[in-house]
Every structure is written in structure tokens, then in C-alpha cells.
PDB file of N, CA, C and O in Angstrom, chain B, residues numbered from 101:
ATOM      1  N   UNK B 101      -3.591 -28.152  -7.258  1.00  0.00           N
ATOM      2  CA  UNK B 101      -4.814 -27.991  -7.979  1.00  0.00           C
ATOM      3  C   UNK B 101      -5.169 -29.191  -9.033  1.00  0.00           C
ATOM      4  O   UNK B 101      -6.288 -29.539  -9.410  1.00  0.00           O
ATOM      5  N   UNK B 102      -3.596 -29.846  -9.485  1.00  0.00           N
ATOM      6  CA  UNK B 102      -3.580 -30.713 -10.644  1.00  0.00           C
ATOM      7  C   UNK B 102      -4.062 -31.839 -10.198  1.00  0.00           C
ATOM      8  O   UNK B 102      -4.640 -32.475 -11.079  1.00  0.00           O
ATOM      9  N   UNK B 103      -4.041 -32.586  -8.639  1.00  0.00           N
ATOM     10  CA  UNK B 103      -4.568 -33.748  -8.331  1.00  0.00           C
ATOM     11  C   UNK B 103      -6.134 -33.400  -8.317  1.00  0.00           C
ATOM     12  O   UNK B 103      -6.792 -34.209  -8.972  1.00  0.00           O
ATOM     13  N   UNK B 104      -6.753 -32.543  -7.814  1.00  0.00           N
ATOM     14  CA  UNK B 104      -8.337 -31.965  -8.017  1.00  0.00           C
ATOM     15  C   UNK B 104      -8.830 -31.975  -9.058  1.00  0.00           C
ATOM     16  O   UNK B 104     -10.032 -32.187  -9.215  1.00  0.00           O
ATOM     17  N   UNK B 105      -7.886 -31.713 -10.145  1.00  0.00           N
ATOM     18  CA  UNK B 105      -8.369 -31.802 -11.745  1.00  0.00           C
ATOM     19  C   UNK B 105      -8.301 -33.256 -11.964  1.00  0.00           C
ATOM     20  O   UNK B 105      -9.101 -33.579 -12.842  1.00  0.00           O
ATOM     21  N   UNK B 106      -7.794 -34.018 -11.599  1.00  0.00           N
ATOM     22  CA  UNK B 106      -7.722 -35.357 -12.242  1.00  0.00           C
ATOM     23  C   UNK B 106      -8.495 -36.270 -11.232  1.00  0.00           C
ATOM     24  O   UNK B 106      -8.674 -37.373 -11.751  1.00  0.00           O
ATOM     25  N   UNK B 107      -8.853 -36.216 -10.362  1.00  0.00           N
ATOM     26  CA  UNK B 107      -9.428 -36.889  -9.185  1.00  0.00           C
ATOM     27  C   UNK B 107     -10.982 -36.705  -9.669  1.00  0.00           C
ATOM     28  O   UNK B 107     -11.805 -37.618  -9.740  1.00  0.00           O
ATOM     29  N   UNK B 108     -11.178 -35.500  -9.947  1.00  0.00           N
ATOM     30  CA  UNK B 108     -12.893 -34.855 -10.151  1.00  0.00           C
ATOM     31  C   UNK B 108     -13.003 -34.836 -11.565  1.00  0.00           C
ATOM     32  O   UNK B 108     -14.079 -34.437 -12.010  1.00  0.00           O
ATOM     33  N   UNK B 109     -12.111 -35.186 -12.376  1.00  0.00           N
ATOM     34  CA  UNK B 109     -12.038 -35.462 -13.979  1.00  0.00           C
ATOM     35  C   UNK B 109     -12.838 -33.779 -14.417  1.00  0.00           C
ATOM     36  O   UNK B 109     -13.988 -33.525 -14.775  1.00  0.00           O
ATOM     37  N   UNK B 110     -11.493 -32.772 -14.163  1.00  0.00           N
ATOM     38  CA  UNK B 110     -12.138 -31.266 -14.367  1.00  0.00           C
ATOM     39  C   UNK B 110     -11.414 -30.663 -15.062  1.00  0.00           C
ATOM     40  O   UNK B 110     -10.246 -30.984 -14.844  1.00  0.00           O
ATOM     41  N   UNK B 111     -11.566 -29.635 -16.113  1.00  0.00           N
ATOM     42  CA  UNK B 111     -10.495 -28.901 -16.388  1.00  0.00           C
ATOM     43  C   UNK B 111      -9.747 -27.940 -15.656  1.00  0.00           C
ATOM     44  O   UNK B 111     -10.388 -27.404 -14.753  1.00  0.00           O
ATOM     45  N   UNK B 112      -8.435 -27.533 -15.811  1.00  0.00           N
ATOM     46  CA  UNK B 112      -7.867 -26.649 -15.040  1.00  0.00           C
ATOM     47  C   UNK B 112      -8.331 -25.433 -15.312  1.00  0.00           C
ATOM     48  O   UNK B 112      -8.404 -24.722 -14.310  1.00  0.00           O
ATOM     49  N   UNK B 113      -8.724 -24.863 -16.459  1.00  0.00           N
ATOM     50  CA  UNK B 113      -9.531 -23.935 -16.771  1.00  0.00           C
ATOM     51  C   UNK B 113     -10.617 -23.387 -15.692  1.00  0.00           C
ATOM     52  O   UNK B 113     -10.669 -22.307 -15.104  1.00  0.00           O
ATOM     53  N   UNK B 114     -11.610 -24.718 -15.638  1.00  0.00           N
ATOM     54  CA  UNK B 114     -12.792 -24.576 -14.962  1.00  0.00           C
ATOM     55  C   UNK B 114     -12.386 -24.347 -13.295  1.00  0.00           C
ATOM     56  O   UNK B 114     -12.849 -23.422 -12.628  1.00  0.00           O
ATOM     57  N   UNK B 115     -11.640 -25.149 -12.884  1.00  0.00           N
ATOM     58  CA  UNK B 115     -11.184 -24.990 -11.368  1.00  0.00           C
ATOM     59  C   UNK B 115     -10.871 -23.554 -11.381  1.00  0.00           C
ATOM     60  O   UNK B 115     -11.572 -22.826 -10.678  1.00  0.00           O
ATOM     61  N   UNK B 116      -9.788 -22.967 -12.176  1.00  0.00           N
ATOM     62  CA  UNK B 116      -9.047 -21.671 -11.986  1.00  0.00           C
ATOM     63  C   UNK B 116     -10.190 -20.496 -12.086  1.00  0.00           C
ATOM     64  O   UNK B 116     -10.068 -19.406 -11.528  1.00  0.00           O
ATOM     65  N   UNK B 117     -11.318 -20.884 -12.884  1.00  0.00           N
ATOM     66  CA  UNK B 117     -12.175 -20.008 -12.810  1.00  0.00           C
ATOM     67  C   UNK B 117     -13.356 -19.802 -11.300  1.00  0.00           C
ATOM     68  O   UNK B 117     -14.004 -18.833 -10.904  1.00  0.00           O
ATOM     69  N   UNK B 118     -13.204 -21.249 -10.776  1.00  0.00           N
ATOM     70  CA  UNK B 118     -13.767 -21.214  -9.721  1.00  0.00           C
ATOM     71  C   UNK B 118     -13.292 -20.382  -8.318  1.00  0.00           C
ATOM     72  O   UNK B 118     -13.906 -19.740  -7.466  1.00  0.00           O
ATOM     73  N   UNK B 119     -11.793 -20.756  -8.547  1.00  0.00           N
ATOM     74  CA  UNK B 119     -10.611 -20.135  -7.456  1.00  0.00           C
ATOM     75  C   UNK B 119     -10.993 -18.409  -7.686  1.00  0.00           C
ATOM     76  O   UNK B 119     -11.342 -17.652  -6.780  1.00  0.00           O
ATOM     77  N   UNK B 120     -10.838 -18.074  -9.009  1.00  0.00           N
ATOM     78  CA  UNK B 120     -10.887 -16.632  -9.177  1.00  0.00           C
ATOM     79  C   UNK B 120     -12.500 -16.161  -8.443  1.00  0.00           C
ATOM     80  O   UNK B 120     -12.696 -15.168  -7.743  1.00  0.00           O
ATOM     81  N   UNK B 121     -13.234 -16.911  -8.739  1.00  0.00           N
ATOM     82  CA  UNK B 121     -14.827 -16.686  -8.211  1.00  0.00           C
ATOM     83  C   UNK B 121     -14.782 -16.440  -6.967  1.00  0.00           C
ATOM     84  O   UNK B 121     -15.300 -15.434  -6.482  1.00  0.00           O
ATOM     85  N   UNK B 122     -14.033 -17.502  -6.151  1.00  0.00           N
ATOM     86  CA  UNK B 122     -14.175 -17.585  -4.605  1.00  0.00           C
ATOM     87  C   UNK B 122     -13.477 -16.339  -4.314  1.00  0.00           C
ATOM     88  O   UNK B 122     -13.954 -15.580  -3.470  1.00  0.00           O
ATOM     89  N   UNK B 123     -12.247 -16.008  -5.010  1.00  0.00           N
ATOM     90  CA  UNK B 123     -11.443 -14.923  -4.700  1.00  0.00           C
ATOM     91  C   UNK B 123     -12.331 -13.657  -4.590  1.00  0.00           C
ATOM     92  O   UNK B 123     -12.407 -13.079  -3.506  1.00  0.00           O
ATOM     93  N   UNK B 124     -13.006 -13.208  -5.678  1.00  0.00           N
ATOM     94  CA  UNK B 124     -13.661 -12.115  -5.574  1.00  0.00           C
ATOM     95  C   UNK B 124     -14.791 -12.023  -4.876  1.00  0.00           C
ATOM     96  O   UNK B 124     -15.304 -10.924  -4.662  1.00  0.00           O
ATOM     97  N   UNK B 125     -15.390 -13.315  -4.377  1.00  0.00           N
ATOM     98  CA  UNK B 125     -16.768 -13.381  -3.421  1.00  0.00           C
ATOM     99  C   UNK B 125     -16.252 -12.682  -1.986  1.00  0.00           C
ATOM    100  O   UNK B 125     -16.900 -11.865  -1.330  1.00  0.00           O
ATOM    101  N   UNK B 126     -14.484 -13.383  -1.561  1.00  0.00           N
ATOM    102  CA  UNK B 126     -13.966 -13.127  -0.629  1.00  0.00           C
ATOM    103  C   UNK B 126     -14.057 -11.600  -0.252  1.00  0.00           C
ATOM    104  O   UNK B 126     -14.749 -11.041   0.599  1.00  0.00           O
ATOM    105  N   UNK B 127     -13.084 -11.072  -1.209  1.00  0.00           N
ATOM    106  CA  UNK B 127     -12.952  -9.506  -1.366  1.00  0.00           C
ATOM    107  C   UNK B 127     -14.388  -9.133  -1.320  1.00  0.00           C
ATOM    108  O   UNK B 127     -14.600  -8.574  -0.244  1.00  0.00           O
ATOM    109  N   UNK B 128     -15.477  -9.214  -2.056  1.00  0.00           N
ATOM    110  CA  UNK B 128     -16.550  -8.450  -1.952  1.00  0.00           C
ATOM    111  C   UNK B 128     -16.996  -8.414  -0.514  1.00  0.00           C
ATOM    112  O   UNK B 128     -17.165  -7.324   0.033  1.00  0.00           O
ATOM    113  N   UNK B 129     -17.211  -9.629   0.178  1.00  0.00           N
ATOM    114  CA  UNK B 129     -17.496  -9.573   1.525  1.00  0.00           C
ATOM    115  C   UNK B 129     -16.794  -8.978   2.629  1.00  0.00           C
ATOM    116  O   UNK B 129     -17.361  -8.647   3.670  1.00  0.00           O
ATOM    117  N   UNK B 130     -15.518  -8.833   2.403  1.00  0.00           N
ATOM    118  CA  UNK B 130     -14.434  -7.776   3.185  1.00  0.00           C
ATOM    119  C   UNK B 130     -14.688  -6.451   2.784  1.00  0.00           C
ATOM    120  O   UNK B 130     -14.319  -5.687   3.676  1.00  0.00           O
ATOM    121  N   UNK B 131     -15.191  -5.822   1.759  1.00  0.00           N
ATOM    122  CA  UNK B 131     -15.546  -4.903   1.272  1.00  0.00           C
ATOM    123  C   UNK B 131     -16.867  -4.402   2.200  1.00  0.00           C
ATOM    124  O   UNK B 131     -16.885  -3.328   2.799  1.00  0.00           O
ATOM    125  N   UNK B 132     -18.023  -5.435   2.203  1.00  0.00           N
ATOM    126  CA  UNK B 132     -19.062  -5.106   2.529  1.00  0.00           C
ATOM    127  C   UNK B 132     -19.103  -5.013   4.092  1.00  0.00           C
ATOM    128  O   UNK B 132     -19.995  -4.414   4.693  1.00  0.00           O
ATOM    129  N   UNK B 133     -18.185  -5.581   4.624  1.00  0.00           N
ATOM    130  CA  UNK B 133     -17.702  -5.752   6.295  1.00  0.00           C
ATOM    131  C   UNK B 133     -17.540  -4.446   6.334  1.00  0.00           C
ATOM    132  O   UNK B 133     -18.446  -3.774   6.828  1.00  0.00           O
ATOM    133  N   UNK B 134     -16.408  -3.831   5.848  1.00  0.00           N
ATOM    134  CA  UNK B 134     -15.709  -2.623   5.942  1.00  0.00           C
ATOM    135  C   UNK B 134     -16.814  -1.951   5.937  1.00  0.00           C
ATOM    136  O   UNK B 134     -17.150  -1.615   7.073  1.00  0.00           O
ATOM    137  N   UNK B 135     -17.730  -1.519   4.857  1.00  0.00           N
ATOM    138  CA  UNK B 135     -18.544  -0.742   4.837  1.00  0.00           C
ATOM    139  C   UNK B 135     -19.665  -0.608   5.855  1.00  0.00           C
ATOM    140  O   UNK B 135     -20.181   0.491   6.055  1.00  0.00           O
ATOM    141  N   UNK B 136     -20.036  -1.656   6.475  1.00  0.00           N
ATOM    142  CA  UNK B 136     -21.335  -1.774   7.523  1.00  0.00           C
ATOM    143  C   UNK B 136     -20.197  -1.288   8.831  1.00  0.00           C
ATOM    144  O   UNK B 136     -20.851  -0.814   9.760  1.00  0.00           O
ATOM    145  N   UNK B 137     -19.238  -1.289   9.016  1.00  0.00           N
ATOM    146  CA  UNK B 137     -18.137  -0.898  10.138  1.00  0.00           C
ATOM    147  C   UNK B 137     -18.635   0.585   9.942  1.00  0.00           C
ATOM    148  O   UNK B 137     -19.345   1.213  10.727  1.00  0.00           O
ATOM    149  N   UNK B 138     -18.233   0.926   9.002  1.00  0.00           N
ATOM    150  CA  UNK B 138     -18.138   2.413   8.420  1.00  0.00           C
ATOM    151  C   UNK B 138     -19.423   3.218   8.717  1.00  0.00           C
ATOM    152  O   UNK B 138     -19.378   4.392   9.086  1.00  0.00           O
ATOM    153  N   UNK B 139     -20.600   2.511   8.534  1.00  0.00           N
ATOM    154  CA  UNK B 139     -21.651   3.066   8.692  1.00  0.00           C
ATOM    155  C   UNK B 139     -22.435   2.995  10.239  1.00  0.00           C
ATOM    156  O   UNK B 139     -23.259   3.825  10.623  1.00  0.00           O
ATOM    157  N   UNK B 140     -22.038   1.975  10.904  1.00  0.00           N
ATOM    158  CA  UNK B 140     -22.071   1.620  12.173  1.00  0.00           C
ATOM    159  C   UNK B 140     -21.480   2.868  12.986  1.00  0.00           C
ATOM    160  O   UNK B 140     -22.115   3.351  13.924  1.00  0.00           O
ATOM    161  N   UNK B 141     -20.224   3.373  12.580  1.00  0.00           N
ATOM    162  CA  UNK B 141     -19.369   4.300  13.001  1.00  0.00           C
ATOM    163  C   UNK B 141     -20.165   5.659  12.861  1.00  0.00           C
ATOM    164  O   UNK B 141     -20.224   6.505  13.753  1.00  0.00           O
ATOM    165  N   UNK B 142     -20.687   5.743  11.787  1.00  0.00           N
ATOM    166  CA  UNK B 142     -21.221   7.200  11.161  1.00  0.00           C
ATOM    167  C   UNK B 142     -22.628   7.272  12.022  1.00  0.00           C
ATOM    168  O   UNK B 142     -22.867   8.322  12.619  1.00  0.00           O
ATOM    169  N   UNK B 143     -23.330   6.451  12.079  1.00  0.00           N
ATOM    170  CA  UNK B 143     -24.454   6.062  12.741  1.00  0.00           C
ATOM    171  C   UNK B 143     -24.107   6.504  14.401  1.00  0.00           C
ATOM    172  O   UNK B 143     -24.816   7.362  14.927  1.00  0.00           O
ATOM    173  N   UNK B 144     -23.220   6.000  15.010  1.00  0.00           N
ATOM    174  CA  UNK B 144     -22.959   6.427  16.436  1.00  0.00           C
ATOM    175  C   UNK B 144     -22.826   7.689  16.562  1.00  0.00           C
ATOM    176  O   UNK B 144     -23.416   8.289  17.460  1.00  0.00           O
ATOM    177  N   UNK B 145     -21.903   8.405  15.542  1.00  0.00           N
ATOM    178  CA  UNK B 145     -21.837   9.735  15.542  1.00  0.00           C
ATOM    179  C   UNK B 145     -22.864  10.561  15.319  1.00  0.00           C
ATOM    180  O   UNK B 145     -23.030  11.503  16.095  1.00  0.00           O
ATOM    181  N   UNK B 146     -23.494  10.420  14.532  1.00  0.00           N
ATOM    182  CA  UNK B 146     -24.914  11.058  14.058  1.00  0.00           C
ATOM    183  C   UNK B 146     -26.120  11.094  15.518  1.00  0.00           C
ATOM    184  O   UNK B 146     -26.900  11.974  15.883  1.00  0.00           O
ATOM    185  N   UNK B 147     -25.879   9.995  15.964  1.00  0.00           N
ATOM    186  CA  UNK B 147     -26.828   9.665  17.243  1.00  0.00           C
ATOM    187  C   UNK B 147     -26.550  10.418  18.309  1.00  0.00           C
ATOM    188  O   UNK B 147     -27.432  10.926  19.001  1.00  0.00           O
ATOM    189  N   UNK B 148     -25.058  10.576  18.567  1.00  0.00           N
ATOM    190  CA  UNK B 148     -24.468  11.640  19.593  1.00  0.00           C
ATOM    191  C   UNK B 148     -24.803  12.806  19.446  1.00  0.00           C
ATOM    192  O   UNK B 148     -25.276  13.535  20.318  1.00  0.00           O
ATOM    193  N   UNK B 149     -24.536  13.135  18.073  1.00  0.00           N
ATOM    194  CA  UNK B 149     -24.875  14.544  17.779  1.00  0.00           C
ATOM    195  C   UNK B 149     -26.378  14.857  18.104  1.00  0.00           C
ATOM    196  O   UNK B 149     -26.666  15.846  18.777  1.00  0.00           O
ATOM    197  N   UNK B 150     -27.300  14.027  17.632  1.00  0.00           N
ATOM    198  CA  UNK B 150     -28.618  14.220  18.126  1.00  0.00           C
ATOM    199  C   UNK B 150     -29.171  14.407  19.236  1.00  0.00           C
ATOM    200  O   UNK B 150     -30.073  15.211  19.473  1.00  0.00           O
ATOM    201  N   UNK B 151     -28.412  13.323  20.319  1.00  0.00           N
ATOM    202  CA  UNK B 151     -28.504  13.469  21.833  1.00  0.00           C
ATOM    203  C   UNK B 151     -27.840  14.940  22.175  1.00  0.00           C
ATOM    204  O   UNK B 151     -28.282  15.468  23.195  1.00  0.00           O
ATOM    205  N   UNK B 152     -27.112  15.461  21.648  1.00  0.00           N
ATOM    206  CA  UNK B 152     -26.292  16.485  22.173  1.00  0.00           C
ATOM    207  C   UNK B 152     -27.617  17.563  21.901  1.00  0.00           C
ATOM    208  O   UNK B 152     -28.225  17.978  22.887  1.00  0.00           O
ATOM    209  N   UNK B 153     -27.963  17.921  20.751  1.00  0.00           N
ATOM    210  CA  UNK B 153     -28.812  18.763  20.266  1.00  0.00           C
ATOM    211  C   UNK B 153     -30.248  18.715  21.174  1.00  0.00           C
ATOM    212  O   UNK B 153     -30.899  19.734  21.403  1.00  0.00           O
ATOM    213  N   UNK B 154     -30.604  17.479  21.612  1.00  0.00           N
ATOM    214  CA  UNK B 154     -31.667  17.545  22.409  1.00  0.00           C
ATOM    215  C   UNK B 154     -31.633  17.799  23.577  1.00  0.00           C
ATOM    216  O   UNK B 154     -32.639  18.266  24.110  1.00  0.00           O
ATOM    217  N   UNK B 155     -30.726  17.617  24.147  1.00  0.00           N
ATOM    218  CA  UNK B 155     -29.895  18.361  25.796  1.00  0.00           C
ATOM    219  C   UNK B 155     -30.200  19.869  25.691  1.00  0.00           C
ATOM    220  O   UNK B 155     -30.985  20.480  26.416  1.00  0.00           O
ATOM    221  N   UNK B 156     -29.311  20.484  24.473  1.00  0.00           N
ATOM    222  CA  UNK B 156     -29.102  21.635  24.348  1.00  0.00           C
ATOM    223  C   UNK B 156     -30.456  22.270  24.120  1.00  0.00           C
ATOM    224  O   UNK B 156     -30.637  23.396  24.583  1.00  0.00           O
ATOM    225  N   UNK B 157     -31.304  21.743  23.540  1.00  0.00           N
ATOM    226  CA  UNK B 157     -32.864  22.475  23.224  1.00  0.00           C
ATOM    227  C   UNK B 157     -33.459  22.382  24.727  1.00  0.00           C
ATOM    228  O   UNK B 157     -33.996  23.371  25.228  1.00  0.00           O
ATOM    229  N   UNK B 158     -33.380  21.542  25.208  1.00  0.00           N
ATOM    230  CA  UNK B 158     -34.249  21.276  26.688  1.00  0.00           C
ATOM    231  C   UNK B 158     -33.508  22.286  27.777  1.00  0.00           C
ATOM    232  O   UNK B 158     -34.122  22.912  28.641  1.00  0.00           O
ATOM    233  N   UNK B 159     -31.995  22.329  27.561  1.00  0.00           N
ATOM    234  CA  UNK B 159     -31.509  23.525  28.289  1.00  0.00           C
ATOM    235  C   UNK B 159     -32.219  24.859  27.959  1.00  0.00           C
ATOM    236  O   UNK B 159     -32.922  25.501  28.738  1.00  0.00           O
ATOM    237  N   UNK B 160     -31.939  25.153  26.755  1.00  0.00           N
ATOM    238  CA  UNK B 160     -32.593  26.620  26.349  1.00  0.00           C
ATOM    239  C   UNK B 160     -33.937  26.837  26.471  1.00  0.00           C
ATOM    240  O   UNK B 160     -34.230  28.017  26.665  1.00  0.00           O
ATOM    241  N   UNK B 161     -35.053  25.882  26.403  1.00  0.00           N
ATOM    242  CA  UNK B 161     -36.562  25.374  26.498  1.00  0.00           C
ATOM    243  C   UNK B 161     -36.619  26.114  27.757  1.00  0.00           C
ATOM    244  O   UNK B 161     -37.411  27.054  27.813  1.00  0.00           O
ATOM    245  N   UNK B 162     -35.693  25.755  29.069  1.00  0.00           N
ATOM    246  CA  UNK B 162     -35.964  25.838  30.387  1.00  0.00           C
ATOM    247  C   UNK B 162     -36.101  27.766  30.755  1.00  0.00           C
ATOM    248  O   UNK B 162     -36.638  28.278  31.737  1.00  0.00           O
ATOM    249  N   UNK B 163     -35.442  28.441  29.636  1.00  0.00           N
ATOM    250  CA  UNK B 163     -35.261  29.700  29.818  1.00  0.00           C
ATOM    251  C   UNK B 163     -34.291  29.995  30.937  1.00  0.00           C
ATOM    252  O   UNK B 163     -33.763  29.147  31.655  1.00  0.00           O
ATOM    253  N   UNK B 164     -34.084  31.614  31.011  1.00  0.00           N
ATOM    254  CA  UNK B 164     -33.281  31.934  32.507  1.00  0.00           C
ATOM    255  C   UNK B 164     -33.842  31.390  33.819  1.00  0.00           C
ATOM    256  O   UNK B 164     -35.009  31.094  34.071  1.00  0.00           O
ATOM    257  N   UNK B 165     -32.938  31.333  34.474  1.00  0.00           N
ATOM    258  CA  UNK B 165     -33.406  30.668  35.501  1.00  0.00           C
ATOM    259  C   UNK B 165     -33.408  30.510  36.738  1.00  0.00           C
ATOM    260  O   UNK B 165     -34.114  29.639  37.247  1.00  0.00           O
TER     261      UNK B 165
END
């Protein structure tokens, strides 16, 4: 980092803040990715449950027979 600071005439504080923001942004993206994966799993589970209920309703709608 000292070389970057010197080459681009920056302060170490500014570069440190940028790095911290980048780390936070990366963490936020990882959390969003994990949340989307969890929502996809939950959606699949609910869709499977709906399909089961549709089939059960069709079975019982046929009546005895």
C-alpha cells in the first residue's frame, strides 16, 4: 500500500478507507448471494408442497371408485 500511496499521491487514510469500503461491499454481496440461495431453496420447497396439494385435491375430487 505505501507504494500505491506514493505513486498516486494519496493519503494512507484515504486508501485504507477505500479498502475497508471494498471489503464491506464484498461482504454485503456474499450475504445477498447466500440470502438468494436460501430464498430459492424455500421457493422450491413451497412449490413442491403446492404440487403435492394439487395432486391430493385431484385425487380426492375423483371420489370413490
